[in-house]
N, C-alpha and C positions, 0 to 999 in steps of 0.2 A: 504495499500499500505506500502510494505517495503521501509523504508527511508535509504540511506547509505551513510555517509562520507568517502571519499578517501582521506587521507591526503598524498599530493604531485601530481604533474600533469606531472611526468616527465614520460618514457615510461612504466614501471610497475603501476605506480598511471593509467594512461589512460587505459592500457590494462585490467587493473580491471575493471574498468567502463565498457569497450566494454563487456566484459566477461558477467558480471551482467546483464546488458541490454538485450542483446543478446540471455542470458540464460532465464531469467524473464521477460516476456512482464509487469509486475505491479511494477516495483524496481524503485525507483527513486535514482539518484545519484549527491549529490554534490561533487566537486573537489576541493579541497582547496589547496590553495599554498599561502607561505609567500610572494612571490613574485608576481608583479603585470600581471606577464609573464607568460604563459603556457609553456610546452616542456621540463622542466628540462635540464638535463645534453645533450640534442638533441639540444638545443638552446644555453646551456652555457659550453658545454665538448667536442661536434664535432669540430674536426678541422675548420676553415672557408674555406679553400681549398678543403674540402671534401662535395663537393655540391651536392654529391648523397645521400650520408648517412641524410646530414641535410634537404634531399627530405622528408624526412619520417615525418617532420612535418605535410605535408598535411594528412598524415594517422591519426595523432593524431588529427589533427584539425576537421577530419571527425566525430570523436568520440564526441568530445568538443562542436559540433555544433547540437548532438544529442536531440531531445524533450524531451528526460527524463535524461539530463545530464546538470547540471550547471557549470558553472567555476566561481569559488568564491576567486579571487586573493587577495595578501595585507593581507591575515589573517595569523598571527602567532599561532602557537599551541604548548604548552608546557610553559617554563619559560618565564614570559614577555608576555604572550598571551591569548588564551582560552586555560584554562585547559583542560588537558584529559578526567577528570573526568564529566566536564562540557559538553564537546563535546559529550562524551555517554551519557547524558540525553536528549540532542537534538535529538537524531537519536537511529534507532534499533541497528544499527551496525557501527562500524569504521575501516577502512582498514587503517594500517598506511605503506606508500610506501616512506619513506624518507632516504633512500639511506645510502651510506658510507661518512658521510659529512667531515671527516679529512683524513690526510694523515699518513703514517708511515713515522719516523725518521731513520735515520742513526743510530743514538747512539754513536756516535764517536766525539773526542774532536775537538773543531773549528766549529763544525756545526752549531753555533750560529752567524759567522761571517759576516758582512757585505759582500753580494754575495752570499750566501748561500740562498737557496730557495726552496720551494717543487716546482714540476712540475704543483701540483694544482693551485699553485698563478699564475705561470708565464701561465696556461691556461686561468684563471679566468681574468687575465689581457687582453690578445689580444681577449678573448670574451665578452670582455664590460660586465661581471658579477658586478652588483651595491655595493656588499659587498667590491668589489677589493679597497685597499687602497695604495699597494705599486705602485713603478714606478721606473724606472731608474732602470732597468735589465741590460739594455745593456750599460750604462754606461762607458767608457774607458774599454770595455771588448774586448780582443783581442783572448782569447780561450777559450772555453767553454767544460764543461764536462756535462754529463746525465749522470747520475746512473740507470742504469735499463735496460731491454730490452724487453719489452712490446710496446703494439699498442701506449702508450699514450708517453713512451719514444722516439719513431718514431716519433710520432706528433710534438713535441716540438722540436727535432733535424730539422724536414723539416721545419717547421716553419723558425728558425733562419738562414737556408740556402737558404731560397726561396728570388727572387727576388721581388723587389716593383711591376713590373708590371703585375707578377701574383698573387699578393694580394690585387690590388688595385679595381679587380671586384668582390673580396668578401664581406661579412658584416663587416669585421675587422673593429672596432673604428678607428678613425681617427688618435687618438693619439697613438698608436699601430703600425700602421701605418707609421706614420712620422719616429717614432724612429727605426723601422726595416729597414727603408730606409736609415737612417743614420747610421745605425749599421757598425763596423767596424771588427765583429767577421770574422776571416779567419779559424779557426781550432773549429771542433766540436768532441769531444770523448765520443762515445756512449759504456758503459763499463758494461757489466754483471760479477757478483761472479761466474757463472759456463757458461758450456760448450754452443757450437751455437744448438746442440740439444734438450737443453733445455731452449731455450729462446722462451720467450710468444708472440714474433709479426706474424702476418701475412704474410705468403710470400706476398701477394698484398701490404702490407704495404712496407716490406722490399725492394720490387723490386721498391717502389715509388722514395725512394733514389737515386738511380742511375739514374731514368731519370731526376732530375735536372738539367737545363741548369749551364753551368760555374761551378759545383762543380764535384770532383773526390771520388770516394769510396776508401777507404785503407782499407785492412784487411790483416792479417799477418797468411801465411800458418802454419807456424812452431806453433802459439799460437793456432791456429784453429784443427791442428792435437793434440793437448793434449786431445781433446774428443776421446773416446774409437770408437765414432758411426760415426767420421768424414770419415775415409777410407773407410766403407763400410756403407752406411747410409739404404741400403735395408730393414732392420730389424726395423726400426722406424717408428710410427704412421706417417701417410700421409702428415700431415701438416709440422710436424717437419723435415720428410726427405725433402721436398721441400724447406724448409728454408738452410739446408746443402746443397743441392745442387744448390742454388742460390750462396751462400757463397762458394763452391770450384769453379764456374764457374770464381767470381770475383778475386779469389786467382791464376787463372790458366790464366788471361786476366787482368794483372794490367795496371794502367792508363800508356798512354806512356809519355816517357819523353818529357818535354817542353809543354805539352798540355796546352792550355789557361784554366784558371780556376780563379775563385773568393773564392772559400772556397773548404777545404777540409774536410772528414767527415772519421773518423777513427772508425771502430768498434773493439772492445777489448773485449776479455773473459777470464775467469777465473783470475781476479783481482778483490778484495773487498776490499773498501776504508775502512782505519783505521785512519785517521786523516785528516782534513782540516787544512794548514798551511797558516799562516797570513804573510802578505807582507805589513809594515807600517799600521796595524792596521783592514785592508781589506784580503779577500780572495787572496791569491797567488797561490796556488796550492793544489792537492790533492795527497796523499799520500796513495797508493795502496800494497796491499800484494798479491805477487802471491800465486794462489792455486792449487789443483792440485786435479783431480776427487778422490773421494774414493770408497768405494764397495758398498755404501747403496744410489746411487742416488745424494750424496752432494758432498761436497767439503772440503778440509783441508789444513791450511795455510803451505807454504814453509819455514816461516822466510825470503824470500826473498822480496824486497822491491823497489819500483818504483814511482817516483815524477811526475805529470803530471801538467804544469802549468795552471793556471784557475783563471781569476778573475770573472767567473759564474759556479756555481755547481746548477744543476736542480736534484733534486733526485725523483726518479720516481719507488717507490721500494713498490707501493701499497696503497689501501685505506683503512679506517677503519670506521666502524659503531659508533657513540657516543649516550650515551644513551639520550631519551627523557622523560622529566621529567612526572611520573607518569607510564611510562611503566616498567616492568622488563627488566633486561639486563645481558645477559652473556659477561661479561668483557675480558674472555677469546677469546672466539669466535668474540666479538663485533656484537653481533646479539641480537633481541630479541628471547627467548625461544618460540615454538610454535610445534604445531602439525598440521600437513597439512596446515599450516596457519593461525589455532587458538592459539591466545596466550595464553602461560602458565603462572599461577601464583603459585611459589613454587609446579609445578608440575602438575598443575589442571587447565582445561580449563577454562578461562576466559570468561563470556557469552558474545557475543556481540563484541569482539576485535580480529582483525586480522592483520597479516602483509604481504605483498609480497615485491619482490626486494630485493635489497642487504641486507637490516634491517632484511630478511627475513633467505636469505641464505650465506649471505657474499658477498664481490665485485668481484664477477665470472662472466664469461660467456659475451658476448655481446649483444646488445640491445634485439635482436631476443628471447634471452635467457629469456626474460621477460615475452613472451607470454604464455607457458606453465606453469609456476611460478605462474602469476595473476590468469590462468585457476583455478588452483588447488586451491588456496586462495577463489576465487568465488564459487566455486562448493561447498567448506565446508561453506561458508557463505548462501548459498540458501539452501541447506539441511538442515541448522539451522534455516530459516528464518520462517516456522510456528509457532517456540515457540517464536522467537524476536518480531514478528509482533503482539502478542498478547500485548505488553507494550503499552499504551496508550502515545504519545508524547503531549508535551506542547504546540505545535504550529508549525508553520512554521519556520524551523532553520534560515533562512535567516534573518526572522524579528527580531527574538531574539537574533541573532548576532549584529545586528544593533542597538539593542534596548540596549544592554551591550556595547556600544561604538564603536563597531567595523565599518569598513568602507571597506567592500568589494568590489574589482576590479569585475566589471561582465564583458562578453563578449564584450561589447561595449566599455568600457575602456581599452580591448587588441588590439581592432582594431583600436581605436584612435593611440596606440601606433605604431603600424603597420604604419599609415598613416603619422605619425611624423618622423619615420626611413625612408621613402621612400622620404619624403620633405628633410630630411637631407641630404641623399644621392646623390638627386637632386642638390642640393644648391654645393655640393663637386663635381660635376661631376663624380659621382659614381654611383652605383647602390643604393640598400638597403646598409644604412648603422646604427649600433645597437647605440642606445641612450646611453651614457658612465657612467649614474651614477643613483642615487634613485632620485635628483632633476630632472634630465631631464624624467624619466620616470613620476614621479608623475605630472609635468607639462602637460606632453602629455596627462594623463587620465583625467585632469580637472574635475571639479563637476559632468559633465554628465557622466563621466566613473564610477562613484561611485553606487554600486547597480547591480540591474537586469532588464534591459528595453527590453531583445530582446524577440521579438514577439514568437518566438517560443517556450519560457520558461514562457509565462505571466501565464498557467494554473498553475503552480507551485505554 
């Protein structure tokens, strides 16, 4: 039987496992993750108020409960954990689905001022990612700037503007809910350096902003009209055309004077940040340069500047892959070199090593994009399978990992976390509420959650 390790239990990892067991009835898959919780960005990246998208966990769950799939949480691979070379010894093949673990920086003066954060850090905080150490995002904040016009930028803007009553039914951790309830943010500026026809948010996400109670949307038609496609968007691809049409509608129907509001969201375009300005040692404003479209789909600076008051900046300008010790890495692309998912070492296919997801193709696409990406990699692996399976393995990888000091969290451990989160929510008068940190997760797992006791996996 072919034994495969999949490193990462997010969508790309689980879809890879699914494709492997569906295409080959003899393949056994262990899905490893450094967290004791599965689902990756579906659990820790999808906004808590997007319950329909978060319900994808049910589809991922069905794969991880397959009789030929094991979930092994709490296992770090690479530096400080199981070396990639050792993992390669324990399995016939290893598929790395480690995503893009860091965010891009603005690269402007003042970016390290208190009050300047990445959107990733903010998302991790309100999603209860156990690595989160930051707090105080909203302390003394009256005006916030979100740099970027993609779906993550829309997510953090929407969460900043949400009312407590709308967030209480979600699984948001109590500390984040309490801080948002006390928030005095009145102005939120979402700013892009290019025009509305080049924004990366989906129309559905954009429209959600206009549906927020007690919140008004403000756009500047003169600013929108700097985009050559604004006057006649008919030649744009469908997604971009719909975005422009929504913005045109908002510009034609501005908020009524005197309408009741709690917060105002301003969508700004053709502005690029050039400096974060200090006020008594903290962020006080963001200086933007006005840009104009050039003839090549980009923008050029005009030398005209505008300062926007802000005590909070969230940069949402993209993710980037980071090297995994023991794997080749292309620093320009932020990916692992590959051929149809097969890892390349100095241009030559490395037998038994594969990649899928963002570390393979870069941080592009939506969750569903991972399906064909994973299938391509799984197909390559199974094509190589007859050669890979000839190598004799030293034994059951789980037992060898445990013998080396690892303490894998099996499916029973994850189920214990689920029960603890349901109990926490009940104690707070809410639904399921995420456990907020490593200590709470490990307490929930307990000794009984270490290892694999699941009856459907005993044959492994």
